[in-house]
N, C-alpha and C positions, 0 to 999 in steps of 0.2 A: 587496412585501418589508421592507413598515415594520415587518410582526410581529416578523422573523425577530431574534433574542438573540446567536446562536451557530452558530457553522459547524464543522462535523464534517469532519477529511480524512483521509481514507486518507493512507497515506505512501508509497508505491513506485509509481512511475508517475503520481503527482500533485504531490507535494513536491519528489522525487528522480528522476532518469532512472534508475532503478536497473532495472527489468524486462529490457532488451538485455541490461545487465550482468549480471543473474545467471542469464540464458541461456545467453551467452558463458563465463560461471565454470564452469558445470555442464558444459557441453560440453568445456571443457578440462580440468577435472578426471577426466570420464571417457578424454579420447583420452590425456592424460600418461601417468597412472596406470596404465591397463588396456588400454593401446593399442588403443581402441575407440572408433570414430565413430556420435556417437546422430546419428541424423535430425533438423534441425532442426524438423520440422514435430512430432516428437515432443514436443519440447520445449515447443512454443507453451500447452499446456494448465498449465503454474508460473504463469502469466499471472495475476496477482492470488490465487495460491491459496496451502493453509497448505505448511507445510516435507511433509507426507505427500505431498502431490501432486509434488515436486519429488524425494521418494525412488521414488514409483513411475513416474516419466519415465524414470527411468534403469536401475530395478532389471535390466530383463533383459543391462543393459550390466557389470554388478557382475560380483565373485563370487560363484557357482552359492550358496555359506553364508553371504554375509551375508545380513542381515536390517535392520531402518528403523536400529537402534543402532549397530549395524557401520559403515554408511553416513554416518550422524552423523558420527562417530568421525573417519574418513578424510575427511569434506568438511569441516571444520571445522580440520583439520590442514592441508590444503591451503589452506584461507583465511589461514592462519596464515603459510603459507609465500610466500602470493600474496595481500596483503589491496588489498581493497577503498579507493580515496579518495572516501570520500562527497561531501567538498566540491566537487570535481571533478563528481560527479551531481546535485547540487543544481539547481534551475531556475535559473535568473539572478534572475528575476522574483519569487519565492517570498517571502527578507529583506522588500523592499521592502512586498511585498502584504499580508505577517504583520503587518507595522510599523504599516501603513493601517489594519487590522482594529481592534489595540489603540487605537489612537488613535481611533476611532471609538467604542470600547466594545463593541465586540464580545468576546464570550468566543470561546474555541477550543478543541477537543481532537481529538485524535487516535484513530481507531479501526483498527486494521492488523492483519491476518493474520501479521505479523513476529514472529518471539519478544523479549521484552523487552529481552536483553542488546544484542541488534542494534539495536533501537529508540532505545534509550540510545546508543546508540556513534552511530548515523549522525545524529539530530536534536542530540547534543553537539557533533559533530564541526563540523554546519554552523551551530553557533552559534544553533538556535531554540526550545531546550528551555524559556525563560522565556516562550516565550508560549501555552504549553500548559497550561489550567487542568485537564485529565485527559487522561491515556494509557490508553488502553487496547489490549492485545495480545492474540496470540492465549495468552499464559498464564494472561489474567483469564477466559478463557470455557471452556465444553465441548463448545460448538458452535461452528466458524469460519463464514466467508461461504462458501456463502451464505445459512445461518441467522442472522435479523436479532439473534441474542442479543447481540452485541457492540455495535451500535448501542442496544439498549434499556438497555445497561448505562451507555452514554455518556451518555442522554437524563438517569440517574439522577445521576451523578455533577454532572451541571449541574443538577441540579433543573427541568427544564424542560420543556414539552409539545413532540411532533413538531413543530406546525406554527410552534413559537417558533425552529427549527433548519433550518440546509440543511449537505445532504453532499455535500461534494465527493469524487469517484468518478472511476476511468478503467474499470476492468473489468467485464463483463457478474456477474462473481459479485459484486461490491462491492455495484452497482446493484440488483443483487436483494436483496441485505441490508438495505440504506436501505429501498427500498421495501417490504418486507414487516414491516418497523418502522413504519412512515407516515409516513417523511419524504421531502421534498422535494428532488430530486439532481441537482445541474450536474455534466456527466460534460467531464473535459476530453479534448480529442480527442486519439485514436490512431489514427494511418493507417500505422504502421508495419510493424502485422502485423494477422490478422485477428481482432477482438475488437466484440461486438455490444452498442451502447451504444444501441438502439433506446427503450430503456423509460424512461432522463431524462428530465428534466423540462427542463432548458436546457443549454446547450451552454459551452465554452469552448476557445477557441482554444489560450490559455496561462492560467497562474494569474493573472497581471497583467489578465486582463478581468474579476476577481470583483469588483472594485470597480464598476465599470460596471454587473453585474447588480442589485449589492444598491441601487445608487442608482435604476436608472432602471426595473426589470422590473415 
């Protein structure tokens, strides 16, 4: 790990424990607004995916004349009435780990499939904004994960080679994107729902294990 100069983080499920929250919010949105229950297994594909996957997961339970735009307007209005408390979702060991990385001279970037407004809100509310030299979001790419575009752009922003970076991911989609960009991946283990992390190079039980990985591997 002596050659690692930067760590590129996914956001949801890595820095903030949001995936379970997003599944719950989407389920309650459909239930409370339309009186329909979406099977929980139908919502699993949204883990690590872009907003289009969220819409497709619930499309059959929405009014028949609703397209993606109507869904976005309706769901954003629902979230405005039922806001997410991001500080409560931030994994407790994240601030100290990012502070350690900064203190040791590692550069950090975000590469997430979430939209920029949500990223800025969540990172800002958690007090993490100043740690990141670059933030790449769904709004910055034409092709979302598992396409490697977002990680290739992160490398450009950092002006580093794939060999000089480590990605921290959780979902199979994100791991595939980073590997396709030629970057080694440490996966934060997730055992609460089915998730194929087998293509990762390293595994973290928690983000707080990252310093040990970087200094001992």
